[in-house]
C-alpha positions in Angstrom: -7.0 -1.3 -20.6 -10.3 -3.0 -19.9 -8.9 -6.2 -18.7 -5.8 -5.8 -16.5 -5.2 -9.6 -16.4 -3.9 -9.2 -19.9 -1.1 -6.5 -19.0 2.4 -7.6 -18.6 3.8 -7.2 -15.0 7.1 -6.1 -14.1 8.6 -6.5 -10.4 11.3 -4.2 -9.4 13.1 -5.1 -6.1 14.5 -2.9 -3.3 17.8 -1.7 -2.2 20.6 -4.4 -1.9 23.2 -2.2 -0.3 27.1 -2.3 -1.5 28.8 -4.7 -3.6 28.5 -7.8 -1.3 24.6 -7.2 -1.2 24.3 -6.5 -4.9 26.3 -9.6 -5.7 23.9 -11.8 -3.6 20.8 -10.1 -5.1 21.8 -11.2 -8.5 22.2 -14.7 -7.7 18.3 -14.9 -7.4 16.9 -15.3 -10.6 13.6 -13.6 -9.7 15.1 -10.9 -7.4 13.1 -12.1 -4.4 9.7 -12.1 -6.1 9.6 -15.8 -5.8 10.3 -15.9 -1.8 7.5 -17.4 0.0 7.0 -17.8 3.9 5.5 -20.2 6.6 5.2 -17.8 9.6 2.1 -15.6 10.3 1.1 -13.7 13.4 -2.5 -14.0 14.4 -4.7 -13.6 17.5 -4.8 -11.1 20.1 -1.4 -11.6 21.2 0.3 -12.2 17.7 1.5 -15.5 18.3 3.2 -17.1 15.3 1.3 -19.8 13.4 2.1 -21.9 10.4 0.7 -20.6 7.2 2.3 -21.7 3.9 2.5 -18.7 1.2 4.1 -19.9 -1.7 5.1 -16.6 -3.0 3.6 -13.8 -4.9 5.2 -15.1 -8.3 3.8 -18.6 -8.0 0.4 -17.3 -7.0 0.1 -15.0 -10.1 1.1 -17.9 -12.2 -1.4 -20.3 -10.5 -4.3 -17.9 -9.9 -4.2 -15.2 -12.4 -2.9 -17.2 -15.5 0.4 -15.3 -15.8 3.3 -17.1 -17.7 7.1 -16.8 -17.0 9.1 -16.8 -20.1 12.6 -17.0 -19.0 14.0 -19.9 -21.0 17.5 -19.3 -19.5 17.7 -15.6 -20.3 14.6 -13.1 -20.1 16.5 -10.5 -22.1 17.3 -12.9 -25.0 13.7 -14.2 -25.0 12.5 -10.9 -25.5 15.1 -10.2 -28.4 14.3 -13.5 -30.2 10.6 -13.5 -30.1 8.6 -11.0 -32.2 5.4 -11.9 -30.5 5.0 -12.6 -26.8 1.6 -13.2 -24.8 0.6 -10.2 -22.6 -0.1 -12.0 -19.5 3.5 -12.6 -18.7 5.6 -11.7 -15.6 9.2 -9.8 -16.0 12.0 -9.0 -13.5 13.8 -5.7 -13.7 17.4 -7.0 -13.3 18.7 -3.6 -12.7 21.5 -4.7 -10.5 23.2 -7.0 -12.8 25.5 -4.5 -14.4 26.7 -3.4 -10.9 27.5 -7.1 -9.7 31.2 -8.5 -9.7 30.3 -11.9 -10.2 30.1 -11.8 -14.0 33.9 -10.5 -14.3 34.7 -7.4 -16.1 34.2 -4.1 -14.6 31.0 -3.4 -12.8 29.2 -0.1 -13.1 28.4 2.2 -10.3 24.7 1.9 -9.3 22.6 4.9 -10.1 18.9 5.0 -9.3 18.3 7.2 -12.5 20.0 4.6 -14.7 17.8 1.9 -13.2 14.8 4.2 -14.0 16.0 4.5 -17.5 16.6 0.9 -18.1 13.3 0.2 -16.7 11.8 2.3 -19.5 13.9 0.2 -22.1 12.4 -2.9 -20.8 8.9 -1.5 -20.9 9.2 -0.4 -24.4 10.6 -3.6 -25.6 7.8 -5.9 -23.7 5.0 -3.4 -25.0 6.5 -3.9 -28.6 6.5 -7.7 -28.3 3.2 -8.0 -26.4 1.2 -5.4 -28.3 -0.2 -4.5 -24.8 -1.2 -0.8 -24.1 0.5 -0.6 -20.8 2.3 -2.6 -18.1 1.7 -3.0 -14.3 4.6 -2.1 -11.9 5.0 -3.9 -8.6 8.0 -2.8 -6.6 9.3 -3.2 -3.1 11.3 -0.7 -1.1 13.8 1.4 -3.3 12.1 -0.1 -6.4 9.1 2.0 -5.9 11.5 5.0 -6.1 12.9 3.6 -9.4 9.4 3.4 -10.7 8.7 6.9 -9.4 11.8 8.3 -11.2 10.6 6.6 -14.3 7.1 8.3 -14.1 8.4 11.7 -12.8 11.7 12.2 -14.4 12.8 9.7 -17.2 9.4 9.8 -19.2 9.0 13.7 -18.8 12.7 14.3 -19.9 11.8 12.5 -23.1 8.7 14.2 -23.6 6.5 11.1 -23.0 3.3 10.6 -21.0 3.6 8.3 -18.1 0.1 7.1 -18.2 0.7 6.1 -21.7 2.8 3.2 -20.8 2.0 2.5 -17.1 -1.4 1.4 -16.0 -1.0 0.9 -12.1 2.0 1.2 -9.5 1.8 -1.0 -6.4 4.6 -0.5 -3.8 5.6 -2.7 -0.8 7.0 -0.6 2.0 8.7 2.0 -0.2 10.4 5.0 1.5 8.4 7.5 -0.7 9.4 10.2 1.7 12.9 9.1 2.2 14.6 7.0 5.5 15.0 9.0 8.8 15.7 7.7 12.4 14.4 8.4 15.8 17.8 8.2 17.4 20.7 10.5 17.0 18.8 13.8 16.6 19.8 14.0 12.9 23.4 12.9 13.2 22.7 9.4 11.6 21.1 11.1 8.6 24.1 13.5 8.2 26.7 10.8 8.4 24.7 8.8 5.9 24.4 11.6 3.5 28.0 12.6 3.6 29.5 9.4 3.4 26.9 7.7 1.1 27.6 4.5 2.8 26.8 1.5 0.3 24.9 3.9 -1.6 22.2 4.7 1.0 22.5 8.5 0.3 19.7 7.9 -2.3 17.2 8.0 0.5 18.1 11.8 1.4 16.2 14.7 0.3 18.6 16.2 -2.3 19.2 12.8 -4.1 15.5 12.1 -4.2 14.6 15.6 -5.5 17.2 14.9 -8.4 15.8 11.4 -9.0 12.1 12.6 -8.9 12.2 16.0 -10.8 12.4 16.5 -14.6 15.8 17.9 -15.5 14.3 21.1 -16.7 12.8 21.8 -13.2 15.8 20.9 -11.1 17.0 23.8 -9.0 20.7 23.6 -8.7 20.5 24.8 -5.2 18.3 21.7 -4.1 14.8 21.1 -3.3 12.7 24.2 -2.7 11.4 24.8 0.7 8.4 22.7 1.7 9.2 20.3 -1.1 7.5 16.9 -0.2 9.4 13.8 -1.6 6.2 11.8 -1.3 3.9 13.8 -3.5 3.5 12.8 -7.2 2.6 15.4 -9.8 -0.8 15.7 -11.2 -2.1 16.9 -14.7 -2.1 15.8 -18.3 0.2 12.9 -19.0 1.0 11.9 -15.3 -0.1 8.6 -13.7 -3.1 9.4 -11.6 -2.4 8.8 -7.9 -5.8 6.8 -7.8 -3.8 4.2 -10.0 -1.1 3.9 -7.1 -1.3 1.6 -4.1 1.1 1.8 -1.2 1.4 -1.2 1.3 2.5 0.1 4.6 4.2 -2.1 7.2 3.7 -1.7 10.9 5.9 -4.5 12.5 9.3 -3.2 13.3 10.0 -5.9 16.0 10.3 -8.7 13.2 12.8 -6.9 11.2 16.1 -8.3 12.3 18.5 -6.8 9.8 21.9 -5.7 11.6 20.8 -7.7 14.7 17.6 -5.2 15.1 19.8 -2.3 15.2 18.0 -0.8 12.0 14.6 -1.1 13.7 15.8 0.4 16.9 17.3 3.4 15.1 14.3 3.9 12.8 11.9 3.7 15.8 8.7 1.7 16.6 6.6 3.7 14.1 7.8 1.9 11.3 8.2 -1.6 9.6 11.9 -1.7 10.9 13.3 0.3 8.2 10.7 2.7 6.8 8.6 5.0 9.0 4.8 4.7 8.7 4.2 8.3 7.6 7.1 8.2 5.1 5.7 4.9 3.3 3.0 6.2 1.3 2.0 8.8 -1.6 -0.6 11.1 -0.4 -3.8 10.9 -2.3 -3.0 7.1 -3.3 -4.7 4.0 -2.0 -2.9 2.3 0.9 -3.3 -0.5 3.4 -1.7 -1.0 6.6 -0.6 -4.5 7.4 1.3 -5.9 10.6 4.3 -6.8 8.6 7.9 -6.0 8.7 10.0 -4.5 5.8 11.4 -7.9 4.9 12.5 -11.3 6.4 10.4 -14.1 7.9 7.6 -11.7 8.5 8.3 -9.6 5.5 5.3 -7.8 3.5 6.3 -9.0 -0.1 6.3 -12.7 1.1 3.2 -12.4 2.8 -0.5 -13.3 2.2 -1.7 -10.0 3.3 0.6 -8.2 0.8 -0.5 -10.6 -2.0 -4.1 -10.2 -1.4 -4.0 -6.4 -1.4 -1.9 -6.7 -4.8 -4.3 -9.1 -6.4 -7.5 -7.1 -5.6 -5.9 -3.8 -6.6 -4.5 -5.0 -9.9 -7.4 -7.3 -10.7 -10.4 -6.3 -8.8 -13.8 -5.0 -10.4 -15.1 -2.9 -7.5 -13.6 -0.2 -5.3 -15.1 0.6 -1.9 -14.4 3.5 0.0 -15.4 4.0 3.7 -15.5 7.1 5.7 -16.7 8.5 9.1 -18.6 11.6 8.3 -20.7 14.1 9.8 -19.2 13.5 13.3 -19.1 16.0 16.2 -16.6 15.1 18.9 -17.3 15.8 22.5 -14.3 17.5 23.9 -13.3 19.8 26.7 -9.9 21.0 25.3 -8.2 18.1 26.9 -9.7 15.0 25.1 -7.8 13.6 22.4 -9.8 11.1 20.0 -8.6 8.2 17.8 -10.4 5.7 15.8 -8.9 2.2 15.1 -10.0 0.1 12.1 -9.8 -3.5 10.6 -10.9 -4.6 7.4 -11.3 -8.2 6.7 -12.7 -9.8 3.2 -14.8 -13.0 3.4 -12.8 -16.1 2.6 -9.3 -14.9 3.4 -7.0 -16.1 6.4 -5.7 -12.6 7.1 -6.7 -9.2 7.8 -6.5 -7.0 4.8 -5.9 -3.5 6.7 -5.6 -2.6 10.3 -4.7 0.7 11.9 -4.2 0.3 15.6 -2.8 2.4 18.2 -0.8 -0.6 19.3 0.8 -0.5 16.0 1.4 3.2 16.1 -1.1 4.1 13.3 -4.5 5.0 14.7 -6.7 7.3 12.7 -6.5 10.7 14.5 -10.0 12.4 14.9 -9.2 16.3 15.0 -11.7 18.8 16.0 -13.2 20.6 13.2 -11.3 24.0 12.7 -14.7 25.7 12.7 -15.4 24.8 16.1 -16.6 22.1 18.3 -20.3 22.3 16.9 -19.1 21.9 13.3 -19.0 18.3 11.8 -16.0 16.5 10.2 -15.4 13.7 7.9 -12.3 11.3 8.0 -11.5 8.4 5.5 -11.3 5.1 7.2 -10.4 2.6 4.5 -10.3 1.8 0.9 -10.6 -1.8 -0.5 -10.8 -3.6 -3.6 -13.2 -6.6 -4.3 -13.2 -9.0 -7.1 -16.4 -10.8 -7.8 -14.7 -13.6 -9.6 -13.2 -14.6 -6.3 -16.5 -15.3 -4.4 -17.2 -18.8 -2.8 -20.5 -19.1 -4.5 -21.8 -17.6 -7.7 -25.2 -16.3 -6.3 -23.6 -14.5 -3.2 -22.6 -10.9 -2.8 -19.2 -9.9 -2.0 -18.7 -9.5 1.9 -16.1 -7.6 4.0 -16.5 -6.4 7.6 -15.1 -3.2 9.0 -14.2 -3.2 12.7 -14.4 0.4 14.3 -13.3 1.4 17.7 -13.4 5.0 19.1 -11.1 5.7 21.8 -10.6 9.0 24.0 -7.5 10.1 25.8 -7.0 12.9 28.2 -3.8 15.1 27.8 -3.0 17.8 30.1 -0.2 20.0 28.5 0.8 17.1 26.3 0.9 14.4 28.9 -1.5 11.4 29.2 -3.6 11.8 32.2 -4.3 8.5 34.1 -6.8 9.7 36.6 -9.7 8.2 34.6 -7.7 6.3 32.0 -8.5 2.8 31.1 -5.8 1.3 29.0 -6.8 -0.3 25.5 -10.4 0.3 26.4 -12.5 1.7 23.7 -15.5 4.1 24.2 -17.2 2.6 21.2 -16.5 -0.8 19.4 -18.6 -2.5 16.8 -18.2 -4.2 13.6 -19.8 -3.2 10.4 -20.6 -6.2 8.1 -21.0 -5.1 4.4 -22.2 -7.0 1.4 -21.7 -5.6 -2.1 -23.6 -6.7 -5.2 -21.6 -7.8 -8.3 -20.8 -5.5 -11.2 -23.2 -7.4 -13.5 -26.2 -7.0 -11.1 -25.1 -3.6 -9.9 -23.2 -2.6 -6.9 -26.0 -2.5 -4.4 -24.9 -2.2 -0.9 -26.5 -4.2 2.1 -24.8 -3.2 5.7 -25.8 -3.8 9.1 -23.8 -3.5 12.5 -22.8 -6.8 14.2 -24.5 -5.7 17.4 -27.9 -5.9 15.6 -27.3 -9.2 14.0 -28.4 -12.4 15.8 -25.8 -15.2 16.0 -22.4 -15.6 14.2 -21.6 -13.3 11.3 -20.7 -16.4 9.1 -24.5 -17.4 9.4 -25.8 -14.0 8.4 -27.6 -13.7 5.1 -28.5 -10.5 3.3 -32.5 -9.9 3.0 -34.6 -7.4 1.2 -33.5 -4.6 -1.1 -30.2 -3.1 -1.0 -29.8 0.4 0.6 -31.1 3.3 -1.5 -28.5 4.7 -3.9 -27.9 8.5 -2.8 -25.9 9.4 -5.5 -27.7 9.8 -9.1 -24.1 9.7 -10.8 -23.7 6.7 -13.1 -21.5 4.0 -12.1 -21.3 5.2 -8.5 -23.3 3.7 -5.5 -23.4 5.7 -2.3 -25.0 4.7 0.9 -24.8 6.2 4.5 -25.0 3.9 7.5 -26.0 5.4 10.9 -23.7 4.6 13.9 -25.5 2.6 16.6 -27.2 5.0 19.3 -24.6 4.2 21.8 -22.0 6.3 19.9 -24.4 9.2 19.8 -23.0 10.8 22.9 -19.5 10.7 21.6 -19.8 11.7 18.0 -23.1 13.0 17.8 -26.5 11.7 16.2 -25.5 12.5 12.7 -22.4 10.6 12.5 -22.6 7.9 9.8 -20.3 5.6 7.9 -20.3 6.5 4.0 -19.9 3.6 1.6 -19.0 4.4 -1.9 -18.9 1.6 -4.5 -17.4 2.4 -8.0 -16.3 -0.1 -10.7 -12.6 -0.6 -10.8 -10.8 -1.8 -13.9 
């Protein structure tokens, strides 16, 4: 799997609802992977602007050299050709057998059946392409279909997940199910009892059945403390570091059911999936201000595609953390961090966790007391040296960091000394990373110390000293500006870890 560009890619769409939605879904030859957009929200006030995004399917064909071998019927094409190029895109058309538009008797949709059919498709593609594994890309419920394959179908057949799947990328998947802010649990109970339009697949018991090997299923339901979001670890499983979860944070633009869905799910969501339920713990993730679907959806977005492209085909992984910080607290101060990550040459922000989007990073006091230091991950991104504007320049991205303190008394925000949307510390770390051929050296500096515009800044001198002797792993610590010392201590630093990514 040295070159992921040569691995077949399979797209798995999301939930279509009842019969009417299924019949509409199957009318699309590519199940929505061909949908683009022309709206993007930019600037401080999120004003809509025109940006023509062609669709993830077209961009993969044009930019990554993939082929689309449909020829009227992708299943017939696979059956009729003994050898097929590996760099191909396929659509898992699992809803076709449940549609009424073909005549005959449609079958009831079951998530486990869709997962089993996905394995059949993978086996056929691998046999025809001679590829070692496939790349899975999924939207919404499609991510649960992929996880049912990995966690249930393959183990039930005595097969290893990492033997046929190289990476999994999910857009807005309800890894932890779907719940609602409104109704005090009544809406969930009604959904689970009635199974309206098949939506009971998002309740804990059904998810447990779909995500657990048959030999391990407890007939009484999930055990206490079972977390649907967690993927198993150990031999044969797909490592969580090969999973990427794109999390949407824009519920306002999700207009399904005239906005009633987003109102019921709540503001800390993409309009359908709550933020804390949209990722697998331990997996890579990025937060983007996009809704679950629609005009400002995440599948048909530049942000989604750029994260997808770099995760699947990038060659360098960068992890950024705030380490050795000591919070100044008096028992009433609550600390949060806001981050934004942008890659040079792109028209969008790749990742942003903001209080205004209901997803700031909570900076908890260390359990060992206020004098102890703590560490918190800030962001992970993937870079591709082949996408640089110029052959001789390093790969550049920036990390905005804002530290915010709030005073709470008995859980209520105190406004006595409060300044709304004002950061106690704010600066931008400009990071340049060497190419894999020359070695992943790191140059980094704070914008407050850079004269002029960031775009005019050029790296100079030697990269920062590699602090880790481990081969193919480059570690550097960048002290925070002195203005942050009074807030998080003089030892607080940003730790950057660069490793090869294949």
